[in-house]
ROVEX-107769 format. One line per field, with one value per residue (C-alpha): residue in one letter; chain; x, y, z. Coordinates in nm, 4 decimals, always signed. Each point is the difference from the previous one (the first is absolute). Layout:
N
rest = [a;...] .
kette = [A;...] .
xx = [X;...] .
yy = [Y;...] .
zz = [Z;...] .
***
This chain:
509
rest = [m;a;t;t;n;g;l;d;e;l;v;s;f;a;a;r;l;e;g;v;s;t;a;a;l;v;a;a;d;p;a;r;a;a;g;f;a;v;r;a;g;p;v;y;a;n;f;a;r;q;r;y;d;r;a;a;l;e;a;l;f;a;v;a;e;s;v;g;a;e;e;r;l;r;a;l;f;s;g;e;p;v;n;a;t;e;g;r;a;a;l;h;t;a;l;r;g;d;l;t;g;t;e;s;g;r;q;a;h;a;m;a;q;e;v;r;e;r;m;r;a;l;i;d;g;l;a;v;s;q;v;t;d;i;v;s;v;g;i;g;g;s;d;l;g;p;r;l;v;v;d;a;l;a;p;v;v;g;g;r;f;r;v;h;f;l;s;n;v;d;g;a;a;a;q;r;v;l;a;q;l;d;p;a;r;t;a;v;l;l;i;s;k;t;f;g;t;q;e;t;l;l;n;g;a;i;l;r;a;w;l;g;d;d;r;r;l;y;a;i;t;a;n;p;p;r;a;t;a;a;f;d;i;p;p;e;r;v;l;p;m;w;d;w;v;g;g;r;y;s;l;w;s;a;v;g;f;p;i;a;l;a;i;g;m;d;q;f;e;a;l;l;g;g;a;a;g;m;d;a;h;v;l;l;t;p;l;r;e;n;l;a;v;w;h;a;m;t;a;v;w;n;r;n;a;l;k;l;s;t;q;a;v;l;p;y;d;e;r;l;k;l;l;p;n;y;l;q;q;l;v;m;e;s;l;g;k;s;v;r;l;d;g;s;p;v;a;v;d;t;v;p;v;w;w;g;g;a;g;t;d;s;q;h;s;f;f;q;a;l;h;q;g;t;n;v;e;p;l;d;f;i;g;i;a;r;p;d;h;d;h;p;g;n;h;l;a;l;l;a;n;l;f;a;q;s;e;a;f;a;n;g;q;s;s;e;d;p;h;r;s;y;a;g;q;r;p;s;t;l;i;l;l;d;e;l;t;p;q;s;l;g;a;l;i;a;m;y;e;h;s;v;y;l;q;g;l;v;w;g;i;n;p;f;d;q;f;g;v;e;l;g;k;q;v;a;n;r;l;l;p;a;l;e;g;r;h;a;a;e;d;p;v;t;a;a;l;i;a;e;w;r;e;r;a;s;l;s;r] .
kette = [A;A;A;A;A;A;A;A;A;A;A;A;A;A;A;A;A;A;A;A;A;A;A;A;A;A;A;A;A;A;A;A;A;A;A;A;A;A;A;A;A;A;A;A;A;A;A;A;A;A;A;A;A;A;A;A;A;A;A;A;A;A;A;A;A;A;A;A;A;A;A;A;A;A;A;A;A;A;A;A;A;A;A;A;A;A;A;A;A;A;A;A;A;A;A;A;A;A;A;A;A;A;A;A;A;A;A;A;A;A;A;A;A;A;A;A;A;A;A;A;A;A;A;A;A;A;A;A;A;A;A;A;A;A;A;A;A;A;A;A;A;A;A;A;A;A;A;A;A;A;A;A;A;A;A;A;A;A;A;A;A;A;A;A;A;A;A;A;A;A;A;A;A;A;A;A;A;A;A;A;A;A;A;A;A;A;A;A;A;A;A;A;A;A;A;A;A;A;A;A;A;A;A;A;A;A;A;A;A;A;A;A;A;A;A;A;A;A;A;A;A;A;A;A;A;A;A;A;A;A;A;A;A;A;A;A;A;A;A;A;A;A;A;A;A;A;A;A;A;A;A;A;A;A;A;A;A;A;A;A;A;A;A;A;A;A;A;A;A;A;A;A;A;A;A;A;A;A;A;A;A;A;A;A;A;A;A;A;A;A;A;A;A;A;A;A;A;A;A;A;A;A;A;A;A;A;A;A;A;A;A;A;A;A;A;A;A;A;A;A;A;A;A;A;A;A;A;A;A;A;A;A;A;A;A;A;A;A;A;A;A;A;A;A;A;A;A;A;A;A;A;A;A;A;A;A;A;A;A;A;A;A;A;A;A;A;A;A;A;A;A;A;A;A;A;A;A;A;A;A;A;A;A;A;A;A;A;A;A;A;A;A;A;A;A;A;A;A;A;A;A;A;A;A;A;A;A;A;A;A;A;A;A;A;A;A;A;A;A;A;A;A;A;A;A;A;A;A;A;A;A;A;A;A;A;A;A;A;A;A;A;A;A;A;A;A;A;A;A;A;A;A;A;A;A;A;A;A;A;A;A;A;A;A;A;A;A;A;A;A;A;A;A;A;A;A;A;A;A;A;A;A;A;A;A;A;A;A;A;A;A;A;A;A;A;A;A;A;A;A;A;A;A;A;A;A;A;A;A] .
xx = [-3.8067;+0.0495;+0.2077;+0.1928;-0.0159;+0.3751;-0.0299;+0.2532;+0.2644;-0.0518;+0.1436;+0.3464;-0.0222;-0.0982;+0.2905;+0.2438;-0.1304;-0.0274;+0.3118;-0.0523;-0.1509;-0.2705;+0.2343;+0.2600;-0.2553;-0.0828;+0.3673;+0.0905;-0.2721;-0.0104;-0.3126;-0.1873;-0.2003;-0.1561;+0.0135;-0.1884;-0.2886;-0.3258;-0.2739;-0.3568;-0.2108;-0.0197;+0.1795;+0.3793;+0.1787;+0.3696;+0.1341;+0.3674;+0.0011;-0.1143;+0.2673;+0.0505;+0.2406;-0.0575;+0.0841;-0.2485;-0.2566;+0.0441;-0.0585;-0.3223;-0.1229;+0.0889;-0.2306;-0.2794;+0.0567;+0.0030;-0.3526;-0.1272;-0.0687;-0.0901;-0.2298;-0.1699;-0.0563;-0.1778;-0.2085;-0.1012;-0.1118;-0.1708;-0.2373;+0.1461;-0.0860;+0.3164;-0.1882;+0.0463;-0.1218;-0.3384;-0.0078;-0.0401;+0.1561;+0.1434;-0.1089;+0.0408;+0.2098;-0.3115;-0.1680;+0.2358;+0.0857;+0.0013;+0.3533;-0.0301;-0.3038;-0.1289;-0.3737;+0.0038;+0.2001;-0.2357;-0.3073;+0.1456;+0.1075;-0.3429;-0.1708;+0.2317;-0.0752;-0.3737;+0.0279;+0.2018;-0.2799;-0.2402;+0.2366;+0.0074;-0.3796;-0.0281;+0.2541;-0.1916;-0.3157;+0.1646;+0.1517;-0.3442;-0.1133;+0.0647;+0.2643;+0.3395;+0.1566;+0.0499;+0.0728;+0.1703;-0.0505;+0.2292;+0.3077;+0.3219;+0.0095;-0.3355;+0.1536;+0.3792;+0.0357;-0.2755;+0.1125;+0.3600;-0.0987;-0.2541;+0.2468;+0.2670;-0.2018;-0.3136;+0.0199;+0.0769;-0.2814;-0.2649;-0.0942;-0.3685;-0.0193;+0.1919;+0.0618;+0.0390;+0.0947;-0.1293;+0.1611;+0.0599;-0.2800;+0.0827;-0.3048;+0.2273;+0.1025;-0.3605;-0.0591;+0.2924;-0.0989;-0.3635;+0.0715;+0.1170;-0.2803;-0.3610;-0.2099;-0.2170;+0.3066;+0.1752;-0.0062;+0.1369;+0.1814;+0.0073;+0.2867;+0.0302;+0.0739;-0.2167;-0.2187;+0.0681;+0.2916;-0.0807;+0.1626;-0.1735;-0.3427;+0.0166;+0.1229;-0.2497;-0.2840;+0.1207;+0.0196;-0.3385;-0.1705;+0.1904;-0.0993;-0.3679;-0.0440;+0.0943;-0.0014;+0.3617;+0.1290;+0.2130;+0.1747;+0.2997;+0.0016;+0.0308;-0.3194;-0.2728;-0.2919;+0.1460;+0.0448;-0.3648;-0.1139;+0.2117;-0.0358;-0.2843;+0.2311;-0.1617;+0.2009;+0.0510;+0.2057;+0.2063;+0.3278;+0.1508;+0.3323;+0.1246;+0.1744;+0.2854;+0.1083;+0.1514;-0.0836;+0.3460;+0.0066;-0.3476;+0.0508;-0.0081;-0.3565;-0.3236;+0.1779;+0.1636;-0.3389;+0.1077;+0.3121;-0.2100;-0.2275;+0.2991;+0.2071;-0.2506;-0.0673;+0.2433;+0.2814;-0.0965;+0.0319;+0.3447;+0.0963;-0.0998;+0.1956;+0.3143;-0.0359;-0.0653;+0.3199;+0.1955;-0.1785;+0.1212;+0.3542;+0.0039;-0.1567;+0.1967;+0.3432;+0.2864;+0.0877;+0.3248;-0.1719;-0.3203;-0.0632;-0.2249;+0.2511;+0.2850;-0.2116;-0.1164;+0.3416;+0.1538;-0.2570;+0.0939;+0.3700;-0.0515;-0.2198;+0.1734;+0.3619;+0.0487;-0.2576;-0.1587;-0.3352;-0.1731;-0.0533;-0.0577;-0.1922;+0.0875;-0.2026;+0.1390;-0.3349;-0.2684;-0.2679;+0.1439;+0.0089;-0.2519;+0.2067;+0.1773;-0.3402;-0.1280;+0.3124;-0.0132;-0.3192;+0.0935;+0.3329;-0.0455;-0.3481;+0.1157;+0.3370;-0.0526;+0.0025;+0.2117;-0.1456;+0.0673;-0.2684;+0.0475;-0.0551;+0.3634;+0.1779;+0.1852;+0.3710;+0.1047;-0.1199;-0.2905;-0.1417;+0.1781;-0.1927;-0.0937;-0.0300;+0.1031;-0.0970;+0.0209;+0.3139;+0.0992;-0.2135;+0.1384;+0.3561;-0.0861;-0.1453;+0.1417;+0.2924;+0.2348;-0.0520;+0.0432;+0.3317;+0.1607;-0.2102;+0.1225;-0.2367;+0.0352;-0.3246;-0.0305;-0.1782;-0.2211;+0.0288;-0.2670;+0.0221;-0.1749;+0.2030;-0.2493;-0.2338;-0.3429;+0.0274;+0.1528;+0.2659;+0.3190;+0.2267;-0.1850;+0.0214;+0.3749;+0.0457;-0.2154;+0.2054;+0.3251;-0.1125;-0.1142;+0.3293;+0.2054;-0.1645;+0.0488;+0.3684;+0.0505;-0.1619;+0.2227;+0.3341;-0.0161;+0.2689;+0.3010;+0.0961;+0.2464;-0.2984;-0.1932;-0.3226;+0.0317;+0.0994;-0.2422;+0.0554;-0.1878;-0.0648;-0.3766;-0.1299;-0.2566;-0.1870;-0.0921;-0.3209;-0.0737;-0.3324;+0.0027;-0.2911;-0.2816;-0.2931;-0.2662;+0.2148;+0.3211;-0.1726;-0.1817;+0.3309;+0.1733;-0.2698;-0.0091;+0.3778;-0.0262;-0.2826;+0.2129;+0.3027;-0.2109;-0.1150;+0.3568;+0.1243;-0.2786;+0.1217;+0.3531;-0.1182;-0.2528;-0.2934;-0.3424;-0.0138;-0.3763;-0.1536;-0.0108;-0.1245;+0.2043;-0.2381;-0.2893;+0.1034;-0.0137;-0.3410;-0.1323;+0.1149;-0.1514;-0.3350;+0.0152;+0.0877;-0.2729;-0.2638;+0.2372;+0.0294;-0.3778;-0.0250;-0.1679;+0.2732;+0.3493;+0.3214;+0.1773;+0.3570;+0.0932;+0.2066;-0.2740;-0.2537;+0.2134;+0.0322;-0.3750;-0.0591;+0.2422;-0.1656;-0.3455;+0.1116;+0.1634;-0.2985;-0.2411;+0.1794;-0.1689;+0.1843] .
yy = [-4.4610;+0.3386;+0.2504;+0.3056;+0.1873;+0.0624;+0.1683;-0.2350;+0.1470;+0.3440;-0.1277;-0.0220;+0.3659;+0.0934;-0.2021;+0.1820;+0.3360;-0.0918;+0.1869;+0.2976;+0.3062;+0.2064;+0.2985;-0.2058;-0.0996;+0.3672;+0.1029;-0.2723;+0.1051;+0.3801;-0.0322;-0.2083;+0.2807;+0.0959;-0.3399;-0.1751;+0.2487;-0.0308;+0.2554;-0.0747;+0.3145;+0.1680;-0.2890;-0.0137;-0.2889;-0.0390;-0.3510;+0.0983;-0.0966;-0.3556;-0.2645;-0.1177;+0.0995;+0.0103;-0.3679;-0.1054;+0.2352;-0.1643;-0.3373;+0.1358;+0.1241;-0.3396;-0.1598;+0.2390;-0.0939;-0.3717;+0.0152;+0.1920;+0.3237;+0.2031;-0.2720;-0.0535;+0.3741;-0.0001;-0.2944;+0.1961;+0.3027;-0.2109;-0.1689;-0.3490;-0.2140;+0.0880;-0.0826;-0.3659;-0.1577;+0.1705;-0.0015;+0.3766;+0.3014;+0.2762;+0.3029;+0.2754;+0.1882;+0.0264;+0.2065;+0.2849;-0.0531;-0.2332;-0.0529;-0.3312;+0.0530;-0.3514;-0.0622;-0.0956;+0.3114;+0.2265;-0.1516;+0.0289;+0.3594;+0.0915;-0.1491;+0.1951;+0.3243;-0.0610;-0.0566;+0.3191;+0.1943;-0.1504;+0.0968;+0.3573;+0.0172;-0.1364;+0.2541;+0.2815;-0.1187;-0.0090;+0.3433;+0.1641;-0.1873;+0.0807;-0.2742;+0.1194;-0.3277;-0.3415;-0.3230;-0.2629;-0.3498;-0.2726;-0.1985;-0.1102;+0.1038;+0.1734;+0.2296;+0.0331;+0.1482;+0.2619;+0.0820;+0.0591;+0.2247;+0.2022;+0.0546;+0.1064;+0.2225;+0.1295;+0.3776;+0.1411;+0.2513;+0.0430;-0.3616;-0.0531;-0.3225;-0.1273;-0.3731;-0.2338;-0.3681;-0.2922;-0.3404;-0.1822;-0.2211;+0.1246;+0.1951;+0.2628;+0.1005;+0.0698;+0.1841;+0.2327;+0.0780;+0.0688;+0.2125;+0.2878;-0.0105;+0.1089;-0.2763;+0.2578;+0.1322;-0.3311;-0.2491;-0.3543;-0.2103;-0.3771;-0.1493;-0.3767;-0.2071;-0.2945;+0.1876;-0.2880;+0.1494;-0.0345;+0.3246;+0.2088;-0.1537;+0.0474;+0.3581;+0.0669;-0.1081;+0.2400;+0.2863;-0.0775;+0.0104;+0.3169;+0.1783;-0.0739;+0.0769;-0.2465;+0.2741;+0.0863;-0.3553;-0.1043;-0.3242;-0.0955;-0.3721;-0.2801;-0.1478;+0.2685;-0.2363;-0.0783;+0.3709;+0.0570;-0.3023;+0.0715;+0.3784;+0.0845;+0.2237;+0.0710;-0.0661;+0.3704;+0.0270;-0.3148;+0.0304;-0.3175;-0.1766;-0.2891;-0.3310;+0.1041;+0.2635;-0.1274;+0.1819;+0.1411;+0.1294;+0.1532;+0.3608;+0.0952;-0.1346;+0.1042;-0.0970;+0.3403;+0.1707;+0.1366;+0.1411;+0.1809;+0.1335;+0.1297;+0.1573;+0.0436;-0.2091;+0.1937;-0.0666;-0.3676;-0.0106;+0.1585;-0.2780;-0.2535;+0.1960;-0.0144;-0.3763;-0.0328;+0.1917;-0.2477;-0.2874;+0.1314;+0.0334;-0.3543;-0.1609;+0.1853;+0.0621;-0.2509;-0.1927;+0.1821;+0.3400;-0.1172;+0.1360;-0.2855;-0.2584;+0.1704;+0.0104;-0.3611;-0.1442;+0.2003;-0.1584;-0.3439;+0.0746;+0.1042;-0.3014;-0.2782;+0.1092;+0.1930;-0.2090;+0.3045;-0.0740;+0.3362;+0.3157;+0.3434;+0.2789;+0.3473;+0.2845;+0.3423;+0.1707;-0.0047;-0.0398;-0.3392;-0.1397;-0.2721;-0.1210;-0.2741;-0.1322;-0.0050;-0.1703;-0.2654;-0.1320;+0.0613;-0.1804;-0.2554;-0.1179;-0.0255;-0.1657;-0.1862;-0.3385;-0.3135;-0.1991;+0.0560;+0.0162;-0.3709;-0.0924;-0.0748;+0.1646;+0.3226;-0.0782;+0.3456;+0.2578;+0.2141;+0.3184;+0.1717;+0.1730;+0.3528;+0.2725;+0.3598;+0.3464;+0.3650;+0.2088;+0.1863;-0.1592;-0.3478;+0.1248;+0.0266;-0.3500;-0.2920;+0.1629;-0.0901;-0.3682;+0.0634;+0.1783;-0.2143;-0.3123;-0.3431;-0.0339;+0.1796;+0.1310;+0.1382;+0.3329;+0.1890;+0.3728;+0.2190;+0.3783;+0.2925;+0.2612;+0.2879;+0.0433;+0.1581;+0.1883;+0.3357;-0.1220;-0.0301;-0.0285;-0.3098;-0.1552;+0.0565;-0.1607;-0.2944;-0.0496;+0.0342;-0.2832;-0.2104;+0.0288;-0.0288;-0.3227;-0.1576;+0.0961;-0.1085;-0.3396;-0.0644;+0.1333;-0.0370;+0.1531;-0.1484;+0.0957;-0.1116;-0.0160;-0.3108;+0.1480;+0.2825;-0.2165;-0.0513;-0.2928;+0.1497;-0.2398;+0.0452;-0.0050;+0.2560;+0.1400;+0.3674;+0.0872;+0.3665;+0.1354;+0.3407;+0.0942;-0.1857;+0.0194;-0.2448;-0.0703;-0.0733;-0.2092;-0.2009;-0.0633;-0.1036;-0.2485;-0.1476;-0.0427;-0.2076;-0.2059;-0.0894;-0.0716;-0.2513;-0.1701;-0.0290;-0.1464;-0.2569;-0.0965;-0.0564;-0.2159;-0.1871;+0.0838;+0.1548;+0.3531;+0.0304;-0.2584;+0.0185;-0.3337;+0.0424;+0.2737;-0.2436;-0.2569;+0.2244;+0.1324;-0.3530;-0.0976;+0.3205;-0.0853;-0.3455;+0.1494;+0.2635;-0.2555;-0.1101;+0.3579;+0.0276;-0.3093;-0.2214;-0.2651;-0.0620;+0.0733;-0.3106;+0.1255;-0.0373;+0.3179;+0.2025;-0.1538;+0.1107;+0.3506;+0.0278;-0.1180;+0.2622;+0.2694;-0.1015;+0.0243;+0.3406;+0.1321;-0.0966;+0.2124;+0.3289;+0.3110] .
zz = [-12.8448;+0.1657;-0.1902;+0.1125;-0.3353;+0.0317;+0.3403;+0.1593;-0.2314;+0.1568;+0.3271;-0.1583;-0.1019;+0.3552;+0.1411;-0.2291;+0.1207;+0.3677;+0.1114;-0.2320;+0.1663;-0.1631;+0.0076;-0.1876;-0.2642;-0.0554;-0.0063;-0.2504;-0.2436;-0.0548;-0.2141;+0.2569;+0.1633;-0.3335;-0.1680;+0.2793;-0.0152;-0.1940;-0.0635;-0.1055;-0.0302;+0.3422;+0.1763;+0.0317;+0.1719;+0.0819;+0.0622;+0.0396;+0.3696;-0.0604;+0.0575;-0.3560;-0.2761;-0.3751;-0.0483;+0.2675;-0.1497;-0.3392;+0.1648;+0.1495;-0.3356;-0.1473;+0.2577;-0.1047;-0.3635;+0.0840;+0.1445;-0.3033;+0.1864;-0.3103;-0.1376;+0.3361;+0.0430;-0.3369;+0.1212;+0.3100;-0.2006;-0.2685;+0.2409;-0.0108;+0.3069;+0.1917;+0.3220;-0.0847;+0.3241;-0.0378;-0.3809;-0.0270;-0.1616;+0.2181;-0.1978;+0.2565;-0.2569;-0.2227;+0.2711;-0.0848;-0.3684;-0.2997;-0.1216;-0.1841;-0.2208;+0.0718;+0.0077;+0.3676;+0.0843;-0.1969;+0.1633;+0.3503;-0.0599;-0.1369;+0.3060;+0.2276;-0.1826;+0.0275;+0.3743;+0.0414;-0.1674;+0.2518;+0.2811;-0.1269;-0.0090;+0.3549;+0.1239;-0.1690;+0.1713;+0.3420;-0.0597;-0.0037;+0.3112;+0.3639;+0.0223;+0.1255;+0.1160;-0.1556;+0.1890;-0.2159;+0.1417;-0.1319;+0.0920;-0.1701;-0.3635;+0.0425;+0.2606;-0.0109;-0.3491;+0.0304;+0.3550;-0.1161;-0.2910;+0.1969;+0.2836;-0.2488;-0.2296;+0.1741;+0.0272;+0.3429;-0.0498;-0.2644;-0.0711;-0.0732;+0.2044;+0.3016;-0.0442;+0.2976;-0.0095;+0.2043;-0.0487;+0.3289;+0.1298;+0.3513;+0.1155;+0.1519;-0.3547;-0.0997;+0.3256;-0.0618;-0.3595;+0.0799;+0.3046;-0.2181;-0.2595;-0.0489;-0.1596;-0.1786;-0.1841;-0.0683;-0.2878;+0.0267;-0.2594;+0.0517;-0.2013;-0.0321;-0.3075;+0.1077;+0.2454;+0.2344;+0.1940;+0.3696;+0.1112;-0.2647;+0.0581;+0.3779;-0.0262;-0.2778;+0.2268;+0.2701;-0.2502;-0.1515;+0.3386;+0.0931;-0.3227;+0.0447;-0.3699;-0.2749;-0.2639;+0.0870;-0.0206;-0.3021;-0.0976;-0.2124;-0.0713;-0.2549;+0.1483;-0.0389;+0.0741;+0.3391;+0.0783;-0.0822;+0.1994;+0.3069;+0.0201;-0.2385;-0.2073;-0.3400;-0.3202;-0.0724;+0.3187;-0.0645;-0.1930;-0.1480;+0.0478;-0.2149;+0.0650;-0.2299;+0.2532;+0.3232;+0.3219;+0.0573;-0.3597;+0.0163;+0.1100;-0.3716;-0.0280;+0.1694;+0.3226;-0.0515;+0.0465;+0.3428;-0.1679;-0.2592;+0.2746;+0.1963;-0.2788;-0.2834;-0.3085;-0.2193;+0.2458;+0.0174;-0.3792;+0.0382;+0.2425;-0.2649;-0.2583;+0.2085;+0.0337;-0.3742;-0.0699;+0.2125;-0.1774;-0.3349;+0.1311;+0.1386;-0.3069;-0.2665;+0.1562;-0.0402;+0.3134;+0.0745;+0.0006;+0.1638;+0.3498;+0.1140;-0.1230;+0.1883;+0.3142;-0.0304;-0.0736;+0.2842;+0.2317;-0.1374;+0.0542;+0.3610;+0.0770;-0.1908;-0.0370;+0.3258;+0.1943;+0.1634;+0.1601;+0.0365;-0.2056;+0.1537;-0.1742;+0.1269;-0.1514;+0.0883;-0.0339;+0.2675;-0.2664;-0.0970;+0.3530;-0.0960;-0.2962;+0.2032;+0.1142;-0.3570;-0.1338;+0.2701;-0.1547;-0.3626;+0.0301;+0.2769;-0.1004;-0.3610;+0.0540;+0.3285;-0.1742;+0.0365;-0.2908;-0.3678;-0.2691;-0.0750;+0.3674;+0.0749;+0.2940;-0.0677;+0.0179;+0.1215;+0.2510;-0.1134;+0.1516;+0.2909;+0.2773;-0.1102;+0.2609;+0.0611;+0.1160;-0.0917;+0.0439;+0.2043;+0.2734;-0.0646;+0.0454;+0.3698;+0.0269;-0.1992;-0.1843;+0.2837;-0.0775;-0.3720;+0.0505;+0.2691;+0.0402;-0.1020;-0.2970;-0.3312;-0.1464;-0.3545;-0.0217;-0.2435;+0.0746;-0.1604;-0.0171;-0.1692;-0.1888;+0.0174;+0.2972;-0.0182;+0.3292;+0.0878;+0.2431;-0.2108;+0.3034;+0.1154;-0.3436;-0.0271;+0.3431;-0.1099;-0.3173;+0.1942;+0.2271;-0.2961;-0.1869;+0.3188;+0.1100;-0.3416;+0.0112;+0.3610;-0.0511;-0.3009;+0.1222;+0.3771;+0.2168;+0.1755;+0.3534;+0.2629;+0.2309;-0.1086;+0.1368;-0.2528;-0.2939;-0.2910;-0.2350;-0.2951;-0.2875;+0.0381;-0.3608;-0.1043;-0.2973;+0.0016;-0.1837;-0.0641;-0.1274;-0.1670;+0.2277;+0.1680;-0.2429;-0.1140;-0.3074;+0.1906;+0.2679;-0.2663;-0.1757;+0.3223;+0.0993;-0.3517;+0.0074;+0.3174;-0.1545;-0.3020;+0.2176;+0.1938;-0.3202;-0.1278;+0.3283;-0.0224;-0.3481;+0.1273;+0.2893;-0.2144;+0.2282;-0.0552;+0.1442;-0.0551;+0.2334;+0.3796;+0.1289;+0.3178;+0.1139;+0.0176;+0.2621;+0.3057;-0.1088;-0.0441;+0.3489;+0.1431;-0.1585;+0.1615;+0.3383;+0.0127;+0.1127;+0.2776;+0.1201;-0.0117;+0.2217;-0.2589;+0.0013;+0.1337;-0.1884;-0.1272;+0.0496;+0.3708;+0.0164;-0.1659;+0.2390;+0.2963;-0.1424;-0.0475;+0.3553;+0.1309;-0.2108;+0.1194;+0.3634;-0.0535;-0.1982;+0.2743;+0.2611;+0.0846;-0.1063] .
***
């Protein structure tokens, strides 16, 4: 029988608070602004503008306790098979530290350290070559994490290697990347866990032919024999992945090789250190002072008590503009499930739609709908306290907009003119990093990872499988022969679409 883990009781708390404004909640609790804030190392988060009071918050923490959050976090770190549907551990935390002292954790951490030494040696070898540019070929978890970190942290000037990313199977993507590069000065990384990913293999073939020299071709995979068979890449240029690290949790592994090439191996180690610091906080801190628990239970409140169906991520730093894209996969691929671990239907709503954009640009696009549209969307604002540029006036203006939008969404504004009236009551969390460094970015990403895991516990689902990704690919593989003219499509609508495409494609340009 499906269970709600006490989530249905939260609805009564939401009903009690329905007519209470956020401003009234703050006014009624003078200690709220400080008491609803949590710091973990370089990451500070303020939850005072969420639409719950202390009683509702206690109910949320009671839900976390009821699902054994502390025990299940220890199980995650200890290497227990928390990926139950595939019978695997999810030991991505061991890539950056060993907090539990278990044998499986020690072994995983030792393997990760050995691979990082190999990464360092490969980087040193490339550094004395004529290579100036790296093309990283992968998709999904083999692309989004490294792409985010490189975009956020690669130096504006002075980096040894320029790293470019190619993910989409669309040939126009490869054309655009290659147009700006010299094959004689380029190395290529092929990143695929199985080395059977269609997009990566097709793009890899294009890059291999373009290079004309296999000596600058590298692979990161859990299937080294296939990399050697398909692309003739020798073992010394193949870095391993493991089945106990899911794709969207893999940037801390050899999948982070493009990160290390872009920012340097020491800075990559600092990224891991920042994540390890957040791991320690999450594992060792009581629930009521635990940043990931606050974040996860706030997400549960907004989804299950307030029935809100999307979540916006709004980084007020241009360097974090890809964070919403990264979090879409991390959260929606992990929590986009409607079946519990025991196979029964989930009795409550699970993951909302995650989306967003960077401020201040997004203020001039979708903020109108957020302020005055008919839907209410919860918001994660992310800002940086100290910039690393020499334009203090710009940074003060950026922070003014960040704080102003958080205030305006919460409090709104009344007006006799209904067109200039703002309802407010848009819940938000404001996350502030001391500065944007490898350490702080590592901590921020790890916080979101643990929040996802905790939400999965509450909903009784497995956040580590992604079977839903497979169906469309299977159908595409069946349809490719139909597009090639070797047989007809079985689905009548698809057959009509292929016929229309064939007619259009045959027209002269």
